NUNUPA-892609 format. One line per 2 residues: number of its first residue (from 1); their letters; for each residue x, y, z of N, C-alpha, C, O. Coordinates in pm, whole numbers. Example, Ala and Ser with C-alpha at 12.3 -4.5 7.8 and 13.67 -1.06 7.14 Angstrom:
<rs>
1) as) 1319,-569,780,1230,-450,780,1320,-330,780,1424,-332,846 | 1285,-225,708,1367,-106,714,1290,3,787,1341,114,804
</rs>
This chain:
<rs>
1) tf) 13470,5038,7539,13551,5030,7649,13520,5108,7789,13422,5183,7786 | 13582,5100,7891,13497,5101,8038,13625,5185,8086,13670,5179,8200
3) gi) 13666,5245,8010,13765,5354,8069,13745,5446,8157,13827,5515,8218 | 13607,5444,8161,13530,5569,8202,13512,5539,8367,13457,5618,8444
5) fk) 13558,5438,8398,13549,5398,8525,13754,5364,8566,13833,5284,8516 | 13765,5442,8648,13890,5446,8716,13903,5324,8843,13821,5315,8935
7) id) 14004,5249,8830,14007,5139,8987,14151,5196,9035,14265,5205,8989 | 14064,5236,9185,14221,5241,9278,14294,5091,9329,14243,5028,9422
9) yg) 14385,5055,9275,14401,4906,9331,14456,4892,9479,14578,4899,9492 | 14373,4872,9602,14447,4905,9708,14477,5048,9752,14583,5084,9804
11) gd) 14346,5141,9719,14396,5294,9710,14512,5349,9704,14530,5453,9767 | 14654,5268,9598,14767,5312,9617,14736,5407,9436,14695,5338,9343
13) sh) 14763,5564,9415,14725,5642,9335,14814,5585,9208,14775,5575,9092 | 14944,5552,9262,15063,5480,9180,15029,5402,9086,15079,5407,8973
15) rs) 14916,5298,9131,14870,5192,9063,14800,5201,8989,14808,5120,8897 | 14681,5315,8984,14586,5283,8934,14617,5309,8810,14716,5362,8760
17) qm) 14454,5236,8737,14477,5185,8599,14319,5157,8479,14228,5083,8515 | 14317,5187,8424,14163,5173,8372,14153,5059,8367,14257,4997,8343
19) ls) 14022,4978,8388,13975,4878,8365,14005,4813,8248,14010,4877,8143 | 14036,4640,8252,14064,4564,8110,13952,4595,8027,13843,4619,8078
21) ar) 13970,4596,7906,13858,4596,7794,13815,4434,7757,13772,4377,7656 | 13841,4402,7861,13788,4200,7816,13833,4142,7975,13767,4050,8024
23) fq) 13914,4185,8029,13903,4110,8161,13882,4252,8289,13882,4374,8269 | 13867,4183,8408,13860,4315,8518,13970,4225,8650,14009,4108,8646
25) rp) 13988,4297,8722,14087,4262,8862,14007,4253,8977,13909,4328,8977 | 14021,4196,9056,13937,4252,9212,14019,4345,9261,14140,4357,9240
27) vt) 13920,4437,9353,13988,4524,9401,13950,4485,9545,13853,4421,9585 | 14088,4558,9634,14129,4479,9764,14160,4623,9846,14164,4726,9779
29) aa) 14182,4631,9982,14237,4721,10044,14376,4661,10144,14408,4702,10256 | 14435,4569,10074,14558,4457,10161,14667,4594,10132,14775,4572,10187
31) al) 14666,4667,10093,14804,4787,10041,14774,4909,10141,14853,4946,10228 | 14655,4965,10118,14599,5079,10243,14629,4988,10354,14716,5033,10428
33) ag) 14592,4897,10381,14592,4858,10489,14712,4823,10575,14728,4844,10695 | 14786,4772,10496,14910,4780,10530,14973,4904,10581,15035,4883,10685
35) ta) 14976,5007,10546,15045,5115,10605,14937,5165,10671,14949,5286,10688 | 14795,5101,10733,14735,5152,10831,14793,5101,10996,14722,5150,11084
37) ig) 14881,5034,11037,14884,5030,11174,14962,5142,11202,15039,5210,11133 | 14924,5145,11324,14941,5249,11440,14918,5378,11368,14877,5373,11252
39) ga) 14947,5522,11441,14946,5642,11398,14784,5718,11446,14686,5647,11423 | 14766,5808,11486,14635,5819,11544,14608,5940,11519,14691,6011,11463
41) yl) 14462,5993,11565,14420,6145,11440,14397,6210,11581,14445,6185,11691 | 14320,6290,11545,14210,6366,11580,14248,6492,11591,14157,6563,11634
43) ls) 14383,6564,11562,14448,6623,11462,14518,6546,11419,14524,6423,11425 | 14610,6668,11342,14688,6564,11275,14829,6580,11311,14841,6640,11418
45) qr) 14948,6544,11253,15062,6537,11335,15140,6695,11332,15247,6716,11388 | 15059,6800,11252,15090,6922,11296,15009,6974,11387,15015,7096,11387
47) kk) 14913,6916,11488,14784,6993,11563,14684,7055,11487,14602,7130,11540 | 14683,7024,11334,14585,7106,11260,14485,7033,11204,14506,6921,11159
49) lp) 14364,7092,11203,14265,7035,11138,14290,6971,11008,14391,7002,10944 | 14185,6862,10954,14189,6856,10830,14136,6965,10738,14058,7048,10784
51) pi) 14191,6969,10555,14077,7062,10485,13929,7022,10538,13897,6916,10593 | 13846,7140,10506,13736,7128,10527,13670,7019,10427,13578,6943,10456
53) es) 13750,7029,10279,13646,6956,10234,13665,6799,10226,13601,6715,10163 | 13739,6790,10283,13813,6599,10287,13865,6593,10456,13969,6650,10491
55) al) 13774,6515,10556,13869,6500,10672,13946,6413,10664,14047,6434,10732 | 13945,6254,10570,13985,6162,10556,14131,6202,10444,14127,6257,10334
57) qp) 14250,6153,10520,14387,6261,10443,14488,6087,10403,14521,5996,10478 | 14502,6100,10309,14626,5998,10302,14717,5945,10397,14779,6048,10423
59) dt) 14771,5852,10472,14899,5792,10531,14803,5872,10694,14885,5894,10783 | 14676,5906,10731,14638,5954,10868,14529,5893,10891,14429,5883,10819
61) tl) 14558,5839,11033,14384,5765,11096,14328,5874,11112,14384,5974,11158 | 14208,5867,11072,14061,5955,11131,14011,5889,11280,13951,5783,11264
63) tc) 14019,5912,11356,13942,5878,11476,13827,5943,11517,13836,6040,11593 | 13703,5897,11472,13545,5931,11494,13461,5877,11600,13433,5758,11607
65) pl) 13413,5987,11700,13349,5949,11798,13164,5931,11743,13077,5991,11680 | 13185,5819,11810,12981,5779,11715,12918,5872,11789,12955,5924,11894
67) le) 12794,5893,11707,12709,5984,11781,12557,5925,11757,12480,5944,11851 | 12512,5866,11658,12407,5776,11656,12421,5639,11645,12519,5593,11585
69) ie) 12315,5545,11708,12313,5414,11650,12203,5400,11661,12134,5434,11757 | 12151,5315,11507,11968,5314,11494,11955,5146,11446,12026,5110,11353
71) sv) 11905,5091,11482,11890,4950,11436,11771,4983,11313,11664,5043,11319 | 11859,4900,11173,11724,4899,11073,11675,4784,11026,11582,4775,10945
73) ar) 11770,4640,11103,11726,4525,11037,11737,4420,11172,11760,4483,11275 | 11730,4343,11181,11740,4223,11290,11913,4185,11333,11969,4125,11425
75) dt) 11951,4250,11222,12105,4250,11240,12178,4316,11198,12298,4291,11198 | 12128,4420,11150,12193,4579,11106,12173,4692,11153,12062,4727,11192
77) sr) 12297,4780,11156,12255,4852,11222,12320,4982,11143,12427,4969,11084 | 12250,5105,11146,12321,5211,11101,12375,5296,11240,12328,5319,11352
79) fr) 12506,5332,11163,12618,5391,11263,12646,5521,11247,12716,5529,11146 | 12627,5647,11302,12683,5790,11272,12775,5824,11327,12759,5842,11448
81) fa) 12886,5844,11281,13003,5920,11321,13059,6088,11269,13079,6135,11157 | 13071,6136,11386,13108,6272,11375,13234,6312,11303,13320,6232,11340
83) lp) 13281,6389,11226,13308,6457,11184,13451,6596,11248,13409,6687,11319 | 13571,6592,11220,13617,6721,11336,13571,6818,11338,13589,6893,11434
85) ta) 13494,6852,11234,13396,6995,11254,13248,6990,11167,13233,6901,11083 | 13167,7066,11185,13013,7080,11161,13060,7020,10982,13032,6920,10916
87) gh) 13133,7130,10962,13123,7192,10850,13255,7097,10755,13306,7154,10659 | 13291,6983,10785,13413,6906,10759,13320,6789,10596,13197,6783,10604
89) al) 13346,6760,10549,13293,6695,10465,13386,6541,10476,13489,6542,10544 | 13343,6418,10409,13429,6302,10459,13580,6282,10341,13700,6258,10353
91) gl) 13503,6302,10252,13627,6365,10139,13621,6197,10079,13713,6119,10101 | 13483,6156,9991,13498,6065,9886,13445,6095,9783,13364,6185,9759
93) qv) 13500,6001,9704,13448,6037,9532,13351,5910,9557,13348,5835,9655 | 13263,5908,9427,13162,5830,9389,13251,5693,9328,13359,5720,9275
95) ag) 13216,5566,9333,13158,5526,9456,13349,5499,9523,13455,5466,9469 | 13305,5537,9668,13441,5570,9727,13412,5468,9904,13301,5456,9956
97) hv) 13499,5429,9944,13519,5374,10080,13612,5420,10196,13724,5470,10186 | 13525,5385,10331,13642,5375,10395,13695,5245,10445,13647,5136,10412
99) la) 13807,5262,10534,13879,5134,10579,13866,5195,10728,13910,5303,10768 | 13785,5082,10808,13731,5076,10934,13844,4997,10994,13877,4903,10922
101) ld) 13912,5009,11102,14039,4951,11199,14000,4961,11344,13972,5057,11415 | 14009,4813,11366,13993,4761,11507,14129,4719,11563,14171,4614,11515
103) gg) 14219,4787,11668,14307,4754,11689,14422,4764,11614,14528,4713,11653 | 14412,4836,11490,14549,4849,11381,14585,4689,11323,14676,4675,11241
105) nv) 14509,4577,11372,14543,4474,11270,14393,4408,11181,14397,4318,11098 | 14315,4454,11211,14172,4437,11154,14118,4552,11111,14101,4665,11157
107) yr) 14091,4483,10989,14036,4600,10874,13949,4561,10773,13970,4458,10709 | 13850,4638,10751,13734,4590,10624,13726,4725,10614,13757,4812,10696
109) ey) 13652,4740,10436,13616,4809,10355,13497,4865,10382,13427,4773,10422 | 13424,4982,10382,13282,4997,10441,13211,5123,10323,13289,5211,10285
111) tp) 13085,5124,10277,13038,5241,10193,12985,5330,10252,12869,5325,10211 | 12992,5407,10319,12894,5575,10327,12758,5538,10245,12752,5504,10127
113) it) 12669,5551,10321,12535,5596,10283,12472,5742,10271,12365,5785,10227 | 12596,5807,10335,12588,5975,10312,12644,6020,10232,12722,5946,10172
115) sd) 12631,6190,10182,12696,6210,10064,12806,6303,10111,12808,6302,10234 | 12910,6393,10054,12952,6486,10042,12873,6590,9984,12888,6704,10026
117) as) 12816,6573,9922,12752,6695,9834,12681,6766,9923,12698,6887,9930 | 12561,6676,10033,12431,6708,10104,12504,6683,10286,12466,6754,10379
119) dr) 12588,6596,10300,12630,6583,10427,12711,6628,10486,12825,6588,10462 | 12699,6697,10556,12845,6783,10658,12869,6737,10841,12783,6730,10929
121) gy) 13003,6713,10846,12971,6697,10984,12984,6564,11036,13036,6532,11142 | 12921,6480,10937,12929,6334,10991,12922,6266,10858,12910,6314,10746
123) fd) 12939,6079,10922,12889,5986,10754,12830,5895,10859,12855,5887,10979 | 12737,5822,10778,12658,5704,10832,12703,5608,10759,12740,5624,10643
125) ll) 12703,5459,10844,12756,5297,10759,12679,5179,10826,12665,5131,10939 | 12627,5151,10673,12524,5038,10778,12604,4943,10799,12676,4924,10701
127) vk) 12634,4834,10932,12729,4769,10943,12597,4618,10993,12498,4622,11066 | 12662,4492,10908,12550,4415,10946,12645,4311,11036,12756,4276,10995
129) ly) 12588,4266,11167,12692,4150,11268,12689,4048,11222,12589,3977,11234 | 12812,4003,11144,12840,3865,11123,12870,3771,11260,12933,3806,11359
131) pg) 12827,3682,11243,12870,3555,11349,13047,3551,11314,13096,3538,11202 | 13113,3565,11430,13209,3555,11410,13319,3663,11406,13426,3661,11467
133) ge) 13272,3762,11319,13301,3859,11260,13358,3988,11391,13307,4039,11490 | 13505,3997,11313,13577,4046,11436,13522,4221,11408,13454,4297,11477
135) ls) 13563,4232,11325,13523,4417,11326,13365,4414,11334,13329,4494,11420 | 13272,4358,11282,13130,4381,11295,13076,4376,11418,12998,4455,11472
137) sa) 13138,4249,11471,13105,4266,11661,13208,4392,11688,13204,4424,11807 | 13261,4439,11643,13357,4578,11743,13256,4716,11694,13258,4815,11767
139) fh) 13191,4715,11600,13075,4755,11568,12972,4785,11660,12942,4887,11721 | 12936,4697,11656,12794,4653,11722,12839,4625,11939,12777,4546,12010
141) rl) 12886,4661,11958,12936,4656,12090,12971,4802,12144,12992,4833,12261 | 12971,4900,12011,12987,5046,12049,12910,5081,12135,12822,5016,12190
143) rv) 12951,5222,12157,12770,5267,12249,12867,5408,12227,12989,5426,12227 | 12723,5520,12204,12756,5651,12137,12844,5702,12226,12846,5647,12336
145) gd) 12933,5814,12202,13069,5810,12257,13230,5750,12275,13342,5787,12312 | 13150,5621,12217,13306,5574,12174,13336,5567,12039,13247,5590,11956
147) tm) 13463,5535,12001,13558,5606,11871,13571,5513,11823,13582,5415,11896 | 13576,5495,11666,13654,5408,11598,13727,5499,11492,13699,5613,11456
149) df) 13850,5400,11447,13929,5456,11322,13914,5440,11208,13852,5339,11175 | 13950,5507,11131,13962,5483,10989,14020,5549,10888,14035,5671,10900
151) rg) 14059,5485,10778,14179,5515,10699,14099,5528,10544,13991,5475,10518 | 14182,5613,10450,14122,5645,10332,14145,5735,10243,14262,5764,10220
153) pv) 14060,5789,10185,13991,5770,10093,14021,5612,9979,14105,5618,9889 | 13941,5489,10005,13959,5434,9930,13835,5391,9776,13722,5344,9786
155) tt) 13898,5421,9670,13814,5450,9549,13819,5326,9472,13924,5289,9419 | 13721,5266,9465,13677,5195,9358,13660,5205,9251,13736,5146,9173
157) lr) 13578,5267,9214,13486,5322,9065,13484,5512,9098,13423,5569,9188 | 13547,5556,9023,13561,5696,8965,13450,5791,8890,13476,5882,8812
159) ye) 13307,5743,8936,13202,5772,8830,13241,5915,8795,13305,5995,8863 | 13183,5930,8661,13145,6045,8602,13021,6049,8526,13014,5973,8429
161) an) 12910,6133,8557,12812,6184,8510,12832,6175,8351,12916,6237,8286 | 12706,6055,8284,12694,6042,8133,12803,5938,8135,12802,5893,8020
163) sv) 12881,5884,8193,12970,5796,8121,12936,5654,8042,13009,5588,7967 | 12795,5630,8086,12742,5508,8041,12588,5588,8058,12558,5673,8141
165) gy) 12493,5522,7935,12345,5527,7921,12288,5467,8045,12214,5530,8121 | 12327,5340,8063,12271,5253,8171,12374,5184,8230,12479,5143,8180
167) lg) 12323,5172,8370,12376,5093,8506,12299,5026,8518,12185,5068,8539 | 12328,4883,8509,12259,4742,8577,12319,4745,8718,12439,4766,8736
169) mv) 12222,4720,8830,12338,4688,8913,12270,4534,9008,12152,4503,8993 | 12326,4484,9065,12287,4321,9149,12311,4383,9271,12404,4464,9275
171) ag) 12252,4364,9361,12335,4412,9515,12265,4288,9572,12167,4237,9518 | 12318,4244,9681,12258,4167,9781,12285,4211,9962,12402,4246,9980
173) gt) 12231,4213,10043,12208,4250,10146,12263,4391,10202,12186,4487,10202 | 12445,4411,10268,12456,4547,10268,12529,4570,10141,12551,4691,10136
175) gi) 12586,4500,10015,12594,4534,9925,12518,4636,9835,12550,4694,9731 | 12385,4640,9926,12355,4791,9853,12399,4917,9891,12325,5009,9856
177) tp) 12470,4938,9936,12535,5052,10013,12580,5083,9883,12506,5168,9835 | 12708,5036,9774,12767,5129,9692,12665,5165,9539,12681,5229,9435
179) my) 12573,5092,9593,12507,5118,9437,12415,5217,9502,12343,5239,9404 | 12378,5273,9571,12322,5362,9659,12397,5468,9668,12351,5570,9618
181) qi) 12496,5472,9716,12543,5572,9702,12542,5636,9530,12513,5748,9490 | 12575,5538,9469,12575,5582,9313,12445,5667,9232,12440,5771,9166
183) ir) 12354,5573,9273,12227,5616,9281,12183,5786,9313,12125,5872,9246 | 12240,5781,9445,12225,5935,9476,12268,6005,9388,12197,6076,9317
185) av) 12398,5994,9379,12458,6059,9257,12404,6108,9163,12381,6229,9157 | 12359,5990,9037,12339,6037,8939,12188,6099,8981,12161,6198,8913
187) ls) 12092,6065,9072,11985,6130,9026,11990,6272,9102,11897,6343,9066 | 12066,6327,9189,12107,6434,9264,12155,6542,9131,12146,6660,9165
189) dp) 12195,6524,9014,12270,6592,8936,12137,6596,8780,12101,6508,8702 | 12109,6708,8790,11978,6734,8694,12058,6700,8559,11995,6668,8458
191) td) 12189,6707,8559,12226,6684,8350,12322,6535,8367,12418,6512,8293 | 12274,6433,8489,12320,6314,8472,12205,6242,8409,12103,6257,8478
193) it) 12188,6177,8316,12042,6115,8230,12062,5941,8197,12008,5863,8118 | 12177,5928,8308,12206,5809,8292,12079,5691,8339,12052,5679,8459
195) rl) 12034,5639,8273,11953,5519,8318,12023,5425,8435,12132,5371,8414 | 11939,5407,8581,11963,5285,8651,11861,5191,8657,11739,5208,8666
197) rl) 11927,5093,8651,11851,4937,8677,11883,4840,8830,11973,4758,8848 | 11796,4876,8906,11872,4769,9025,11783,4654,9084,11666,4673,9117
199) ly) 11842,4542,9094,11847,4444,9122,11886,4400,9279,12003,4402,9317 | 11772,4360,9369,11784,4393,9517,11768,4273,9568,11672,4214,9517
201) as) 11838,4200,9669,11772,4038,9705,11815,4037,9830,11927,4072,9868 | 11706,3986,9909,11741,3977,10045,11714,3852,10090,11702,3758,10012
203) ns) 11702,3841,10222,11654,3703,10252,11520,3695,10302,11444,3599,10294 | 11499,3801,10353,11286,3853,10430,11333,4004,10403,11428,4082,10406
205) aa) 11177,3984,10372,11115,4176,10357,11198,4248,10447,11260,4349,10413 | 11202,4187,10584,11244,4308,10678,11445,4284,10675,11525,4329,10758
207) di) 11468,4220,10579,11627,4261,10574,11656,4350,10440,11767,4377,10395 | 11541,4384,10393,11555,4534,10247,11619,4608,10346,11562,4628,10453
209) ll) 11748,4656,10319,11768,4812,10340,11743,4901,10280,11741,4883,10159 | 11714,5024,10327,11703,5166,10283,11598,5143,10179,11600,5205,10073
211) kr) 11509,5058,10207,11381,5029,10092,11315,5176,10068,11314,5233,9958 | 11261,5228,10188,11206,5389,10223,11280,5466,10168,11223,5563,10119
213) ei) 11437,5461,10152,11439,5569,10086,11474,5600,9894,11478,5697,9818 | 11495,5443,9887,11549,5387,9716,11345,5409,9629,11306,5453,9521
215) dd) 11268,5347,9757,11146,5392,9684,11098,5542,9667,11030,5591,9576 | 11146,5596,9768,11161,5734,9773,11208,5806,9618,11132,5878,9553
217) la) 11299,5782,9590,11425,5831,9479,11305,5755,9349,11275,5816,9246 | 11261,5643,9375,11243,5558,9211,11105,5653,9194,11057,5683,9085
219) ar) 11067,5683,9289,10899,5772,9300,10921,5939,9219,10856,5992,9129 | 11033,5983,9293,11095,6082,9238,11138,6100,9073,11122,6198,9000
221) hp) 11192,5980,9047,11236,5964,8903,11199,5856,8833,11294,5794,8785 | 11104,5817,8813,11063,5696,8746,11060,5707,8601,10942,5697,8566
223) dq) 11134,5724,8502,11214,5714,8396,11327,5689,8432,11372,5628,8335 | 11428,5696,8525,11558,5704,8519,11570,5557,8598,11619,5455,8550
225) lq) 11521,5568,8709,11534,5466,8808,11432,5367,8811,11318,5389,8852 | 11482,5230,8756,11374,5130,8807,11456,5012,8900,11577,4988,8903
227) vh) 11323,4938,8986,11396,4873,9112,11326,4748,9133,11205,4766,9143 | 11352,4660,9141,11293,4510,9155,11379,4467,9256,11501,4458,9243
229) yl) 11278,4423,9419,11303,4329,9481,11340,4217,9478,11328,4174,9363 | 11389,4127,9562,11415,3975,9554,11436,3912,9690,11539,3925,9756
231) ig) 11290,3817,9739,11307,3787,9903,11327,3665,9894,11235,3614,9830 | 11411,3583,9929,11467,3478,9920,11412,3378,10031,11491,3322,10106
233) vk) 11254,3355,10040,11249,3311,10122,11162,3187,10052,11107,3192,9943 | 11166,3018,10188,11115,2888,10131,10962,2933,10122,10897,2926,10017
235) ec) 10913,2980,10244,10741,2981,10259,10716,3092,10276,10795,3169,10330 | 10573,3135,10223,10499,3292,10190,10413,3279,10382,10331,3205,10435
237) td) 10490,3392,10420,10388,3413,10564,10373,3545,10513,10420,3612,10421 | 10271,3562,10626,10213,3699,10596,10274,3850,10566,10221,3936,10496
239) ev) 10400,3861,10639,10463,3929,10624,10502,3947,10477,10464,4035,10399 | 10585,3844,10455,10606,3830,10291,10478,3843,10217,10487,3928,10128
241) er) 10352,3780,10224,10277,3843,10137,10265,3979,10124,10286,4034,10016 | 10227,4048,10239,10208,4206,10226,10312,4244,10106,10285,4259,9987
243) av) 10441,4253,10173,10545,4316,10082,10560,4255,9928,10627,4317,9846 | 10516,4172,9905,10487,4172,9731,10426,4199,9633,10313,4160,9601
245) gt) 10484,4257,9587,10403,4387,9490,10446,4361,9334,10481,4255,9284 | 10434,4484,9275,10465,4468,9121,10591,4491,9111,10625,4513,8995
247) nv) 10695,4496,9207,10838,4529,9214,10896,4464,9325,11004,4509,9364 | 10825,4327,9408,10905,4251,9496,10820,4103,9471,10698,4087,9480
249) sl) 10911,4014,9439,10875,3925,9426,10997,3791,9480,11119,3807,9478 | 10912,3642,9533,11009,3585,9571,11117,3489,9510,11102,3474,9388
251) gr) 11203,3433,9555,11314,3361,9464,11421,3428,9471,11426,3544,9511 | 11520,3359,9432,11682,3395,9445,11690,3468,9307,11591,3470,9234
253) vg) 11820,3536,9268,11837,3573,9177,11878,3488,9084,11964,3402,9106 | 11809,3509,8952,11804,3376,8831,11836,3447,8671,11857,3568,8670
255) sd) 11839,3397,8586,11885,3435,8466,11735,3486,8421,11737,3538,8310 | 11627,3483,8474,11530,3491,8405,11492,3671,8453,11429,3754,8387
257) iv) 11543,3683,8562,11477,3794,8648,11610,3935,8594,11585,4055,8576 | 11739,3868,8581,11870,3953,8515,11820,3951,8361,11881,4042,8305
259) ae) 11764,3908,8301,11745,3914,8175,11641,4035,8142,11652,4121,8055 | 11550,4020,8225,11455,4102,8238,11484,4303,8291,11432,4411,8260
261) li) 11563,4270,8358,11596,4382,8470,11660,4443,8420,11629,4559,8395 | 11821,4372,8372,11944,4415,8357,12016,4424,8225,12055,4312,8195
263) pp) 12047,4511,8136,12091,4530,8060,12160,4421,7958,12280,4414,7985 | 12138,4369,7894,12170,4281,7824,12333,4235,7751,12382,4324,7681
265) pr) 12413,4104,7765,12564,4136,7778,12575,4227,7597,12499,4245,7502 | 12726,4263,7635,12762,4349,7534,12649,4466,7447,12637,4486,7326
267) te) 12585,4524,7554,12480,4635,7505,12586,4756,7511,12678,4784,7588 | 12550,4798,7431,12660,4932,7375,12613,5068,7502,12500,5115,7518
269) ga) 12723,5100,7567,12702,5237,7632,12648,5141,7758,12526,5143,7773 | 12714,5069,7837,12620,5009,7968,12720,4899,8048,12814,4848,7987
271) av) 12703,4880,8133,12797,4854,8237,12719,4764,8366,12617,4809,8419 | 12751,4696,8388,12671,4628,8513,12757,4613,8657,12879,4601,8645
273) lv) 12728,4614,8729,12785,4650,8911,12724,4529,8979,12612,4489,8947 | 12778,4487,9048,12727,4369,9133,12821,4328,9303,12930,4278,9331
275) cg) 12742,4365,9356,12784,4315,9497,12696,4273,9607,12577,4306,9610 | 12759,4193,9707,12684,4104,9810,12786,4017,9847,12905,4009,9818
277) pp) 12697,3942,9929,12776,3868,10040,12821,3768,9920,12775,3746,9808 | 12947,3711,10004,13093,3639,9916,12990,3515,9849,12996,3498,9728
279) gm) 12916,3446,9915,12832,3309,9828,12741,3409,9727,12736,3374,9609 | 12677,3518,9762,12606,3546,9626,12719,3613,9465,12696,3631,9346
281) mt) 12833,3628,9551,12938,3661,9440,13016,3577,9346,13063,3587,9232 | 13010,3494,9437,13055,3323,9333,12962,3292,9291,12992,3258,9177
283) yl) 12853,3277,9305,12734,3250,9256,12677,3327,9115,12605,3274,9031 | 12729,3469,9112,12731,3543,8989,12824,3548,8922,12806,3534,8801
285) cg) 12932,3566,8962,13031,3590,8926,13173,3504,8908,13270,3562,8860 | 13185,3323,8960,13260,3316,8997,13348,3308,9086,13300,3393,9161
287) pr) 13452,3267,9146,13518,3258,9234,13671,3410,9221,13742,3460,9134 | 13652,3422,9342,13771,3536,9368,13842,3529,9293,13902,3423,9311
289) pr) 13893,3600,9179,14063,3580,9145,14171,3591,9232,14159,3613,9353 | 14282,3576,9169,14355,3639,9328,14415,3750,9274,14404,3798,9161
291) tn) 14495,3794,9395,14527,3953,9339,14628,3959,9224,14743,3918,9207 | 14511,4047,9128,14608,4108,9013,14589,3989,8872,14632,4013,8760
293) el) 14513,3859,8912,14492,3774,8816,14423,3792,8721,14305,3801,8754 | 14445,3804,8592,14325,3822,8500,14238,3674,8451,14298,3576,8406
295) vq) 14105,3680,8468,14041,3574,8442,13915,3628,8390,13873,3740,8420 | 13845,3531,8298,13708,3548,8279,13592,3514,8339,13576,3407,8397
297) lg) 13492,3617,8329,13401,3616,8409,13313,3464,8441,13290,3399,8339 | 13279,3421,8533,13221,3321,8579,13086,3341,8620,13022,3446,8618
299) gl) 13041,3198,8667,12912,3216,8788,12787,3247,8656,12805,3244,8534 | 12662,3277,8733,12585,3300,8617,12559,3402,8516,12485,3387,8419
301) lg) 12624,3503,8546,12651,3608,8484,12712,3562,8356,12655,3577,8248 | 12878,3481,8376,12937,3459,8303,12871,3374,8229,12889,3389,8108
303) em) 12789,3274,8267,12673,3188,8195,12577,3251,8104,12541,3197,7999 | 12540,3356,8141,12488,3396,8049,12572,3526,7966,12502,3610,7911
305) gy) 12690,3537,7962,12752,3571,7817,12840,3693,7859,12944,3734,7808 | 12772,3738,7965,12878,3913,8041,13038,3868,8109,13091,3769,8159
307) ne) 13063,3966,8085,13214,3931,8107,13283,4130,8121,13240,4206,8208 | 13340,4153,8064,13389,4279,8069,13338,4394,8110,13411,4488,8140
309) qv) 13184,4402,8116,13079,4515,8171,13030,4465,8277,12932,4519,8329 | 13090,4350,8333,13062,4385,8456,13154,4399,8582,13233,4310,8614
311) iq) 13144,4480,8631,13250,4545,8761,13172,4469,8936,13060,4451,8986 | 13283,4452,8962,13231,4348,9074,13312,4436,9226,13429,4475,9221
313) fr) 13250,4449,9313,13247,4490,9424,13271,4390,9550,13188,4346,9630 | 13448,4362,9541,13460,4253,9677,13552,4296,9755,13579,4236,9859
</rs>
């Protein structure tokens, strides 16, 4: 069973429930966003700072000034936002997200790549600029000192140490962020012996996000974290040739590489997490179900025999 993970649908704790033993439901932020219109932060309505352990508070907008911008790929940047004081934690469980708001009527979930356990006073988001993307464009128009509004926390999965023996992870693009959050949590806990297998697909070698950080973790924990990168290019350039190695190969996610790296279907004590752009999610898991609709897993993973052990970040 997969009661080890608790899913909070739309961030509403009153509707929290355990993952179905046979089916799964998509996780959305629509319910939380519906309460996010209007309101302002800096201080709460009582003009007091939020608790030091959680700058995010239910039903409160957190307005954060931008501290730093770092370009990490052709169309992706890291944005560092300040919290109310240098001692504040953001207040997210693993795996948790914030809801970014632009003007109160455009919203999107983002997974911080920082951790409450080690990072205080700020949090970092990786944001890819999408053509026509209203919120991603709003991020990329920001300058240091500008502010962005956030709501949360939004909890998709509440991970507990050693709740499974294996975690397989399939990620694409900025879908690496929840995987990285979980990887950091597992490997920073010396009592957690969960084995991690990450398959990360990118359009090019330059688009592999957090590679230095992930490779460092894999080098320090070789018996616990195994990583393979896929570069989906159609021709081999000098850049690609330099990148290809023992754990980097060309091509798209297919059944062969999944079978090689990810725990097989119905493996006892194993779960598989999937996160990526919409096209990749449809290819791997089938069309996104309607809210609260119970469906059997489709796509490549469904064809391979996976079902209830697959948990989608959509």
